[in-house]
C-alpha positions, 0 to 999 in steps of 0.5 A: 825771833819776834821783831822788836821796836827799833826807832830808825828815825832816831838812830840815824843809822844805815838801812837794813836794820833788823831788831829782835827780842832775845831771852838771856837767862831770866831777862829779855834783851833787845838786839839789832844788826845790820848785815852789810859788808863781808869783811866780818861782823863787829860786836858793838858793846854799849856802855851803861845807860845806853841803847841801840839807837845811840849807836846808829851813826856808829853802825853807819861808820862801820858799815861804810868801811865794809863791816856788818854790825850787831849791837845790844840793849843790855839788861836793865837799860834801853828797852830790855827788861829792867830788874827793879820797879824804879826803871830809872835805876840801873841794877844787876846782882852780878856782872856775869849776868851781862855775859849771858846777854853777850852769849845770846847776842853771839848766838843771834849773830850765828843764827842770822848768818852774819859774816865772820870773822867777828871783831869787837868795839866796846865802850865804857861799861861795854869795855868791862864786859868785853874784857871779861868776854875776851878772857873767857874766849870770846871768838873775836880776831881783834878788839877796839875799846873806847874809854873802857870802864876798868875802874870806877871813877870817884872822888878820893873821899868817896872810895872808902865810903863806897866800899863800905856801903856796897859791902853792907848793901845786901845784909842791910837791905839797901842794894836797891837804893841809888849809889852815892851822888847819883839819882833817877835823872838821866844825865842827858836831860839833867845837865846843859851841853856846856860843861858836860863830860861826854862830848865836845861836839854839840851836834852829837850831844843833841843827837843823843839827847833827842833820843831820850826826849822823844822815847823816854823809855830809853832813858836811865838814871844812876846805878843801884848800890848793888850794881856798884858793888858788882862793878867794883868786884868785877873791876878788881877781879879783871885787874888781877888777870893778865891781858888776853892775847887778842890784838887790841887798840884802846881809845882814850880822850885826854879830857876823860872824866867818867871812868877811872883813867890809871887802870886803863894806862896800867892795863894797856902798858902790859898788853903786849899786842895792845896799843893805847891811842890818846885823843887830845881834848876828847871826852868820854864818848869818842864815838860821839865826838866831832867828825875828825875824831870819829873818822880817826877812831873808825879808820883805826878800828877798820885797819886793825880788823883788816890786819887780823882777818 
């Protein structure tokens, strides 16, 4: 595959990263992997707005515990193809487009000879994509979620508005407008550390922020109305299905403000071999919180994976 740019100095990840372009349906995506430990390979699925570089430290945490890692720039973010002329607007027509990206990523893991078994760590929107993939038979032995997007968090007054607006988006030609209350500004550049809803750790906030400052093409703003419609439909469809049989842990900060929390509790309550793991005071980005929170998260992920060889 053609080598792709990888900003290793920004990622602050382990040595030996390989980064390639892949074709996923009509979109060109970017995948990076670290062939390291032989305990297996973690499929690391980022959230909306995120990029490979953001997960350099997370990859290092997993490599240090004996796992190889592969991660991805989903279509519409990072340096992957973006569907619209306004590159700051995140957009897909259907969420199954992300399954094409994941299939291409899995094929690359096979091509690169990354060690099996496969495991999954999935954050936010990646948790939504990952849950769908588990339901359709993604070949992983165990999964760990971080604040998964199994529901869209919005004010009570906005929910009926969003449903009406999103349902009318395509017929009236505004599917490519920003979703209500969002804009083309990147969150990391729009708000100060004080009062942010991502992390309580200043060092990790600066780490994430410096990436989009130094490489502006990595930045992404709000989603389109079309994306919102697709996300609402996907969350509703997933909620109606029983949980997969894969052993799972779901990490959730008690200060979560980004994704809708009740669907997470409901899903994990019905997951017979799943566990909800609460992190007191943590915000949305558990993998980007302080050292103690990160260590607990990755230690528990490694223990689950090692118990399911």
